[in-house]
C-alpha positions in Angstrom: 20.2 49.5 167.3 22.5 52.5 166.8 20.3 55.4 166.0 23.2 57.8 166.1 25.1 56.1 163.2 25.6 58.7 160.4 24.6 56.0 157.9 21.0 56.2 159.3 20.6 59.8 158.1 20.1 61.2 154.7 22.0 64.5 154.0 19.7 67.5 154.0 21.0 69.0 150.7 21.0 65.7 148.9 17.4 65.0 150.0 16.5 68.4 148.6 18.0 67.4 145.3 15.8 64.3 145.3 12.8 66.6 145.9 13.6 68.7 142.9 14.1 65.6 140.9 10.5 64.6 141.8 9.4 68.0 140.6 11.3 67.4 137.3 9.7 64.0 137.0 6.3 65.6 136.8 7.4 67.1 133.5 7.4 63.5 132.2 3.9 62.7 133.5 2.0 61.7 130.4 -1.3 61.9 132.3 -0.9 65.7 132.6 -1.6 68.2 129.8 1.5 69.6 128.0 1.5 73.1 129.5 1.1 71.6 133.0 4.2 69.5 132.3 6.1 72.5 131.1 5.1 74.3 134.3 7.2 71.8 136.3 10.3 72.7 134.2 9.8 76.3 135.3 9.2 75.3 139.0 12.3 73.1 138.8 14.5 76.0 137.5 13.1 78.4 140.1 13.8 76.0 142.9 17.3 75.4 141.7 18.0 79.2 141.7 17.0 79.5 145.3 18.9 76.4 146.3 22.1 77.8 144.9 21.5 81.3 146.3 20.9 80.0 149.8 22.0 76.4 150.4 25.1 76.2 148.2 26.1 79.6 149.3 25.8 78.5 152.9 28.0 75.4 152.2 30.6 77.5 150.6 30.7 79.8 153.7 31.0 76.7 155.9 33.9 75.4 153.8 35.7 78.7 153.9 35.3 78.8 157.7 36.8 75.3 157.8 33.7 73.7 159.4 34.2 70.0 158.9 30.7 68.7 159.9 27.3 70.2 159.5 24.7 67.4 160.2 23.8 64.0 161.6 25.0 62.4 158.4 28.5 63.8 159.1 29.2 64.8 155.5 31.6 67.7 155.3 30.7 70.9 153.4 33.2 70.0 150.7 31.8 66.5 150.3 28.3 68.0 150.0 29.4 70.5 147.4 31.1 67.8 145.3 28.0 65.6 145.4 25.7 68.5 144.6 27.8 69.5 141.5 28.0 65.8 140.3 24.3 65.3 140.7 23.2 68.5 139.0 25.6 68.1 136.0 24.1 64.6 135.4 20.6 65.8 135.9 21.0 68.7 133.4 21.1 66.1 130.6 17.7 64.9 131.7 16.4 68.5 132.0 17.5 69.2 128.4 16.0 66.0 127.0 12.7 66.8 128.6 12.8 70.4 127.3 13.3 69.3 123.7 10.7 66.6 124.0 8.1 69.0 125.3 9.0 71.7 122.8 8.5 69.1 120.0 5.1 68.1 121.3 4.0 71.7 121.7 5.2 72.5 118.2 2.8 69.9 116.9 0.0 71.6 118.8 0.9 75.0 117.1 2.6 76.5 120.1 6.2 77.2 119.0 9.4 78.3 120.8 12.1 78.6 118.2 15.4 80.3 117.7 15.8 83.1 115.2 17.6 80.9 112.7 14.7 78.4 112.7 12.3 80.9 111.2 11.7 81.7 107.5 13.0 84.8 105.7 9.7 86.7 106.0 9.5 86.3 109.7 13.2 87.3 110.1 12.3 90.6 108.5 9.6 91.1 111.2 12.1 90.2 113.9 14.4 92.9 112.6 11.7 95.5 112.9 10.9 94.2 116.4 14.5 94.6 117.4 14.7 98.1 116.1 11.5 99.3 117.7 11.4 97.4 121.0 14.9 96.1 121.9 17.4 98.5 120.4 16.3 101.4 122.8 16.4 99.1 125.8 19.4 96.8 125.7 22.8 98.1 126.8 26.0 97.3 124.8 29.0 97.4 127.1 32.7 97.4 126.0 35.1 95.7 128.3 38.8 96.6 128.1 41.5 98.5 130.1 39.4 101.7 130.1 36.0 100.1 130.4 35.8 97.8 133.5 33.6 94.7 133.6 30.3 95.9 135.1 28.6 94.7 138.3 26.0 92.1 137.6 23.1 91.8 140.1 21.9 88.5 141.3 20.2 86.4 138.5 21.4 88.9 135.9 20.9 87.7 132.3 23.2 89.0 129.6 25.1 88.2 126.4 28.9 88.0 126.2 30.3 88.9 122.7 33.5 88.5 120.8 34.0 91.3 118.3 36.3 92.0 115.3 37.1 95.5 114.0 35.8 96.2 110.5 39.0 98.1 109.7 41.6 96.0 111.4 41.0 92.2 111.3 43.6 91.6 114.0 41.7 93.8 116.5 39.6 91.6 118.7 37.4 93.0 121.4 35.2 91.6 124.1 32.1 93.0 125.6 28.6 92.2 126.7 25.0 93.2 126.2 22.8 93.6 129.2 19.2 92.6 128.9 17.0 94.5 131.3 14.7 92.5 133.5 11.6 94.3 132.3 12.0 92.8 128.8 10.3 89.5 128.1 12.5 86.4 128.3 10.5 84.8 125.4 9.5 87.4 122.8 6.0 86.7 121.5 5.8 87.2 117.8 2.2 86.5 116.6 -0.1 84.8 119.0 1.5 81.4 119.3 5.2 81.9 118.3 8.0 82.7 120.8 11.7 83.4 120.4 14.3 83.4 123.2 15.2 87.1 123.4 19.0 86.5 123.1 18.6 84.9 119.6 17.1 88.2 118.4 19.6 90.5 120.1 22.4 88.2 119.1 21.5 88.4 115.4 21.8 92.2 115.4 24.7 92.8 117.7 26.6 94.5 114.9 24.1 97.3 115.2 24.9 97.8 118.9 28.7 97.9 118.4 29.2 100.2 115.4 32.4 99.5 113.5 32.7 95.9 114.8 31.4 92.5 113.6 30.2 89.9 116.1 32.3 86.8 115.7 30.5 85.0 118.5 27.9 85.6 121.2 26.7 83.5 124.1 24.0 84.2 126.7 24.9 83.7 130.4 23.4 84.2 133.8 25.0 84.7 137.2 23.7 83.5 140.6 24.9 85.3 143.7 24.9 84.5 147.4 21.5 85.9 148.5 21.5 84.8 152.1 21.4 88.0 154.3 23.2 88.1 157.6 21.4 90.5 159.9 23.0 91.6 163.2 19.8 92.6 164.9 21.3 93.4 168.3 23.5 96.1 166.7 20.5 97.8 164.9 18.8 101.0 166.0 16.4 101.0 163.0 15.5 97.5 161.9 13.7 98.7 158.7 16.9 100.6 157.7 18.9 97.5 158.4 16.7 95.3 156.1 17.0 97.9 153.3 20.8 97.7 153.6 20.6 93.9 153.6 18.5 93.9 150.4 21.1 96.1 148.7 23.9 93.8 149.9 22.0 90.7 148.4 22.5 92.2 144.9 26.3 92.3 145.5 26.9 88.8 147.1 29.6 86.5 145.9 28.9 84.9 142.5 28.5 81.2 143.1 27.1 79.9 139.8 27.5 80.7 136.1 25.2 79.3 133.5 26.3 79.8 129.9 25.2 78.5 126.5 26.8 75.2 125.7 28.3 76.5 122.4 30.6 79.1 124.2 34.1 79.0 122.9 37.1 78.6 125.2 38.0 82.3 124.4 34.7 83.6 125.6 34.7 81.3 128.7 38.2 82.7 129.6 36.9 86.3 129.1 33.9 85.7 131.3 35.5 83.8 134.1 38.5 86.0 134.3 36.1 88.6 135.6 33.5 86.4 137.4 35.9 83.9 139.0 33.4 81.0 139.4 34.5 77.6 140.5 34.8 75.4 137.4 32.4 72.9 138.8 29.8 75.6 139.4 29.8 76.5 135.7 26.9 74.9 133.8 26.9 74.7 130.0 23.2 74.8 128.8 21.9 73.4 125.6 18.5 74.8 126.4 17.5 78.5 126.9 18.9 79.8 130.2 16.3 81.1 132.7 13.7 78.3 132.2 11.8 79.8 135.2 10.6 82.4 132.6 8.7 79.6 130.8 5.6 81.0 132.6 5.5 83.6 129.8 4.7 80.7 127.4 2.6 78.7 129.9 0.3 81.7 130.3 -0.8 81.6 126.6 -4.6 81.6 126.7 -5.0 80.1 123.3 -4.4 76.5 124.4 -6.9 75.7 127.2 -6.9 72.0 126.2 -3.2 71.9 127.2 -3.9 72.8 130.8 -5.9 71.3 133.6 -9.6 72.3 133.6 -9.9 75.2 136.0 -11.1 74.4 139.5 -13.1 76.9 141.4 -12.7 76.7 145.2 -15.9 76.2 147.0 -17.4 77.8 150.2 -19.0 75.0 152.3 -21.5 75.2 155.1 -21.7 76.8 157.6 -19.8 79.6 155.9 -21.9 81.8 153.7 -20.6 85.1 152.3 -24.0 86.6 152.7 -24.2 85.6 156.4 -22.8 87.5 159.4 -19.5 85.8 159.8 -19.3 86.6 163.5 -22.7 84.9 164.2 -21.5 81.9 162.3 -18.4 81.7 164.5 -20.5 82.3 167.7 -22.1 78.9 167.0 -19.5 76.9 165.0 -15.8 76.0 164.8 -15.0 76.2 161.0 -12.2 74.2 159.3 -11.3 74.7 155.7 -8.9 72.9 153.4 -7.5 75.2 150.8 -7.4 75.4 147.8 -10.3 73.0 147.5 -12.2 75.4 149.7 -12.1 79.1 149.1 -9.9 81.5 151.0 -12.5 84.1 150.6 -14.1 83.6 154.1 -10.7 84.4 155.7 -10.6 87.7 153.7 -14.2 88.3 154.6 -13.4 87.9 158.3 -10.8 90.7 158.2 -12.9 92.9 155.9 -16.0 92.5 158.0 -14.0 93.3 161.1 -12.7 96.5 159.4 -16.2 97.7 158.8 -18.1 96.4 161.8 -18.6 99.3 164.3 -18.7 96.7 167.2 -15.1 95.6 166.5 -12.5 97.1 168.8 -9.3 95.6 167.5 -7.7 93.3 164.9 -4.3 91.6 165.5 -2.4 89.6 162.9 0.9 88.1 162.0 1.9 88.7 158.4 4.6 86.6 156.8 4.0 86.4 153.0 0.9 88.4 152.0 1.5 89.1 148.3 1.8 92.3 146.3 -1.9 93.3 146.1 -3.2 92.1 149.5 -6.9 92.5 150.2 -6.2 91.6 153.8 -3.6 94.3 154.4 -5.9 96.8 152.6 -8.6 95.8 155.1 -6.2 96.3 158.0 -5.4 99.8 156.6 -9.1 100.6 156.3 -9.7 99.4 159.9 -6.9 101.6 161.2 -8.3 104.5 159.3 -11.7 103.8 160.8 -10.2 104.2 164.3 -9.9 100.6 165.3 -6.9 99.3 167.1 -4.8 97.4 164.6 -1.7 95.6 165.6 0.3 93.7 162.9 3.5 91.8 163.2 5.1 92.1 159.7 8.0 89.6 159.5 10.6 91.6 157.6 12.9 88.5 157.6 10.6 86.5 155.3 13.1 85.4 152.7 12.6 87.0 149.2 9.5 88.8 150.5 11.4 91.4 152.5 10.9 94.2 150.1 7.2 93.6 149.7 6.8 93.4 153.5 8.7 96.6 154.0 6.2 98.3 151.7 3.2 97.0 153.6 4.7 97.8 157.0 5.1 101.5 155.9 1.6 101.6 154.6 0.1 100.2 157.8 2.1 102.6 159.9 1.0 105.5 157.8 -2.6 104.4 158.4 -2.1 104.5 162.1 -1.6 100.7 162.8 0.8 99.5 165.4 3.5 97.6 163.4 5.9 95.2 165.0 8.9 94.3 162.8 9.6 90.8 164.0 11.2 89.6 167.2 15.0 89.8 167.9 16.7 86.6 167.2 13.6 84.7 166.1 11.6 84.7 162.8 7.8 84.9 163.4 6.3 82.2 161.1 3.1 81.6 163.1 -0.2 82.3 161.1 -2.8 83.8 163.5 -5.4 86.5 163.5 -7.5 87.8 166.5 -10.6 90.0 166.3 -12.0 91.6 169.5 -15.6 92.6 169.3 -18.4 93.9 171.5 -21.3 91.5 171.7 -24.1 92.9 173.8 -22.6 93.8 177.2 -19.6 91.5 176.8 -16.4 91.2 174.8 -16.0 88.3 172.4 -12.9 87.3 170.5 -12.6 85.4 167.2 -9.5 83.6 166.1 -8.1 82.4 162.8 -5.2 79.9 162.7 -3.6 78.4 159.7 -0.7 76.4 158.3 -0.4 78.8 155.4 0.1 82.5 154.7 -2.5 85.3 154.5 -2.1 85.3 150.7 -5.1 84.8 148.5 -2.9 84.1 145.4 -0.9 81.2 147.0 -4.1 80.0 148.7 -5.2 78.9 145.2 -2.2 76.6 144.7 -1.0 75.6 148.2 -2.8 73.0 150.2 -3.3 74.4 153.7 -5.5 74.0 156.8 -7.5 77.1 157.9 -9.4 77.2 161.1 -11.8 79.8 162.7 -13.4 79.7 166.1 -14.6 81.8 169.0 -13.5 79.1 171.5 -12.6 80.9 174.7 -9.6 78.6 175.5 -8.1 79.4 172.1 -8.8 83.1 172.0 -7.4 83.6 175.5 -4.2 82.0 174.4 -4.2 84.1 171.2 -4.5 87.3 173.3 -1.6 86.2 175.5 0.4 85.4 172.3 -0.1 88.9 170.9 0.7 90.5 174.3 3.9 88.7 174.3 4.8 89.8 170.7 4.2 93.5 171.5 5.8 93.4 174.9 9.2 92.3 176.1 8.4 88.6 176.8 8.6 86.2 173.8 9.2 83.0 175.8 6.0 82.5 177.9 4.0 79.3 177.4 0.4 79.0 176.3 -2.3 76.8 177.9 -4.1 75.2 174.9 -2.1 76.2 171.9 1.6 75.3 171.6 4.3 77.7 170.5 7.8 77.3 169.3 10.6 77.6 170.4 9.3 76.7 173.9 6.6 74.1 173.5 6.1 72.4 170.1 9.2 70.3 170.0 8.8 69.2 173.6 5.2 68.3 173.0 5.9 66.4 169.8 8.7 64.4 171.6 6.3 63.6 174.4 3.6 62.4 172.0 6.1 60.2 170.2 7.3 58.8 173.5 3.7 57.9 174.5 3.2 56.0 171.3 6.6 54.3 171.8 5.4 53.0 175.2 2.2 51.7 173.5 4.5 49.5 171.3 2.6 47.6 168.6 -0.6 49.5 169.7 1.0 52.8 168.8 0.4 54.6 165.5 1.9 57.9 164.2 1.1 59.8 161.0 3.0 63.0 160.3 2.4 65.2 157.3 5.0 68.0 156.8 7.0 69.8 154.2 10.3 68.7 155.7 11.7 66.3 158.3 15.2 67.3 159.4 15.3 67.7 163.2 17.6 65.0 164.6 15.8 64.7 168.0 12.5 64.1 166.3 14.1 61.5 163.9 15.7 59.7 166.7 12.5 59.6 168.7 10.7 58.1 165.6 13.5 55.5 165.2 12.9 54.4 168.9 9.2 54.2 168.3 9.7 52.1 165.2 12.0 49.7 167.1 9.2 49.4 169.7 6.8 48.3 167.0 4.9 51.5 166.4 3.6 51.8 162.8 4.7 55.2 161.4 3.7 56.9 158.2 5.3 60.1 157.1 3.9 62.3 154.3 6.8 64.6 153.5 6.7 66.8 150.4 10.3 67.9 150.4 13.4 67.2 152.5 13.5 64.0 154.6 16.7 63.2 156.5 15.1 60.1 158.1 16.1 56.9 156.4 13.3 54.4 156.3 13.3 50.6 156.0 16.7 50.2 157.8 16.7 46.8 159.6 16.7 47.2 163.3 16.2 51.0 163.1 13.3 52.1 160.9 11.6 48.9 159.6 8.2 50.2 160.7 8.5 53.6 159.0 7.1 54.4 155.6 7.8 57.8 153.9 5.9 59.1 150.9 6.0 62.4 149.0 3.1 63.8 147.0 4.0 66.2 144.1 1.1 67.3 141.9 -1.2 70.0 140.7 -1.1 71.8 144.1 1.9 72.3 146.4 1.4 70.3 149.6 1.9 72.8 152.4 -0.2 71.7 155.3 1.3 70.2 158.5 -0.8 67.7 160.3 0.4 65.4 163.2 -1.6 62.4 164.4 -0.9 60.2 167.5 -3.3 57.3 168.1 -3.1 57.2 171.9 -3.0 60.9 172.6 -5.9 63.1 173.7 -6.5 65.0 171.5 -5.1 62.8 168.8 -4.5 65.3 166.0 -2.8 68.7 165.6 -2.1 71.1 162.8 0.8 73.6 162.8 2.6 76.3 161.0 5.9 74.5 161.9 7.7 71.9 160.0 9.9 69.3 161.7 13.1 71.2 161.2 15.4 72.8 163.8 14.8 76.3 162.3 11.0 75.9 162.9 11.2 74.2 166.3 14.1 76.1 167.8 14.6 79.4 165.9 11.1 80.6 165.0 7.9 81.6 166.6 5.3 79.0 165.5 1.9 77.8 166.6 0.6 74.2 166.8 -3.2 73.8 167.3 -4.8 70.7 168.9 -8.0 69.6 167.2 -10.2 69.8 170.3 -13.4 69.7 168.2 -14.4 66.2 167.2 -15.6 67.3 163.7 -12.3 69.2 163.1 -10.3 66.1 164.2 -12.3 63.9 161.9 -11.7 66.2 158.9 -8.0 66.3 159.5 -7.7 62.6 159.9 -9.7 62.1 156.7 -7.1 64.2 154.8 -4.2 62.0 156.1 -6.1 58.8 155.4 -6.7 59.7 151.7 -3.2 60.9 151.1 -1.8 57.7 152.5 -3.8 55.8 149.8 -2.4 57.9 147.0 -0.8 55.7 144.4 -0.8 58.1 141.4 1.1 61.3 142.5 3.0 59.7 145.4 6.6 58.5 145.5 8.0 56.3 148.3 11.4 57.0 149.9 13.8 54.0 149.8 16.5 53.2 152.3 19.2 54.4 149.8 17.7 57.9 149.7 16.1 57.6 146.3 12.3 57.7 145.6 10.2 55.2 143.7 7.1 56.5 142.0 4.0 54.5 143.1 2.1 53.1 140.1 -0.6 51.3 142.1 -3.7 49.5 141.1 -6.1 51.7 143.0 -5.4 54.7 140.8 -6.0 57.2 143.6 -4.9 60.7 143.0 -5.6 62.4 146.4 -5.6 65.9 145.0 -8.1 65.1 142.3 -10.3 63.3 144.8 -10.3 66.2 147.2 -11.6 68.3 144.4 -14.4 65.8 143.7 -15.2 65.5 147.4 -15.5 69.2 148.0 -17.5 69.6 144.7 -19.9 67.0 146.0 -20.2 68.6 149.4 -20.8 72.0 147.7 -23.6 70.5 145.6 -25.2 68.9 148.7 -24.9 72.3 150.6 -26.7 74.0 147.8 -29.5 71.4 147.7 -29.9 71.6 151.5 -30.0 75.3 151.3 -32.6 75.2 148.5 -34.8 72.7 150.5 -34.4 74.8 153.6 -35.6 78.0 151.8 -38.5 76.0 150.2 -39.5 74.7 153.7 -39.4 78.3 155.1 -41.5 79.6 152.3 -44.1 76.8 152.7 -44.3 77.5 156.4 -44.7 81.2 155.7 -47.5 80.6 153.2 -49.3 78.2 155.5 
């Protein structure tokens, strides 16, 4: 057994590409309605934008710095860049095939996305009127020559490059571009069910933008820039100001990808790249509309409900009841919820009730991604304005949410809350809230812990564990945690909860080691978004060699290579991609006490070593049973699951049991909700009968 052999590890970036391929595969899923399938094309495109902005940009920096190795697989940055480019150029053909297939099927249903030229003469007249009234005042024609420099293009800018000929001198050829502002729709909706890519309308009337010239050719294009901000925290006097400067710099990062329409001539390509200077292998010629992430504009059409999944309404299960006093419920019960099957509303209610309750002294929370119209932050503002002590750690380094978090941080400060802008050198990714309340002559504390963000919008599409309790051991640790955040000490240990970077990794390694010693009697099940940490992987390899049966449920990146003889024969890895985004982290160890944990942390070095995270033991038997039930059902999924093979590819499971775990969770919670309502009805009936007697 050689667990350090580079061949036993899958490259992180190539594993991510496999993940996005599984996302793309869902666009083929004939069991899903058409608009749901189209949704996965939009998700795939959004994922790929972020991958280039962060991961490919990072590899380019490593290459320029002459770093030769960057992971346990020992692939150099240049090797990774070459393989990424090869993989994506091949996969683009599959993306385009799927796009045209879906557009053909949607066209049959009466939902049409067509270019200008594909419409009849009458409609073309309507488009001309639309151009003159809606687009002509908004788009910006830009000449590019010796006196007109090529303009700066912000990250993800979408524009049209044009080749022009003078109307008076046929030998006079000019080049320019038309900028399309972000506030304009990507797909222009003409009539209820007809859409046109905006560039096909603008392109048709370019002559009206460049008076005296005729358009010989136009091609849409999009640039992607390095968007990974480097923040030197130790040199900053004002962290908020530093983040604002970083956001501005993100718009000006190096251009690392160019997407351009496949019909672009060599002349226009030379014109574009003489200014953009993109590596030839990072230029992608597209036969489909650029910016497929904007397909949400089409997916949102309300006239085709039969082409989407039937809406699912999250339920509120016992003992939670929005009419009950939530603090009294938590005085008597630990409550675990599984979103989005169960409603996020009780979490919002906890903070809103605390804001209004005259007996509440303080509310403390960590805020990572809260959304643009956050009822939770509004409740915190109300609490601060009501004179309560509100302390919020707003993580300004939450990637792509920095601007939104800056806004909320200022609003909280204005209301009188104590705002902490992260921790130097560490990103705070823990999800925790603590309410301190007077109960009679004593002080009682209430805690909320979660694997997901305090964001009601994402709580409807991300699967996450949410837990509320007044357990003294947990609330005492929570108080210590918040004291550490607001003070100078960020590296003290907790007693019942586990925190990163000090405790979680060490605890997980100890738990894996204990199962390893149990040999064939050992059992490990880990559910996470990503498995990257080399120490964790090597510990799992050792456990596998000792005979421990190991199941990993990993949505995204997995650098562990399963089914390798003499190394990982006892390890099975599956990934579930479906209607909801799997986001919960649950860790089970058969011979431990307690046996099961949930965490904000993935099994990645950044989570375990460079972030402040929380892992919670299921010390309540009912909570432990619920968590284990989630793992058990997902391990049986043979409809939405794919299994990782030893060569790094995934095989979609087409089993005989026909178990779709996400659909079954909906059915289970619906059934429990109906039972709760019946029990409530019977209880009220019994109370009324007793009263009447």
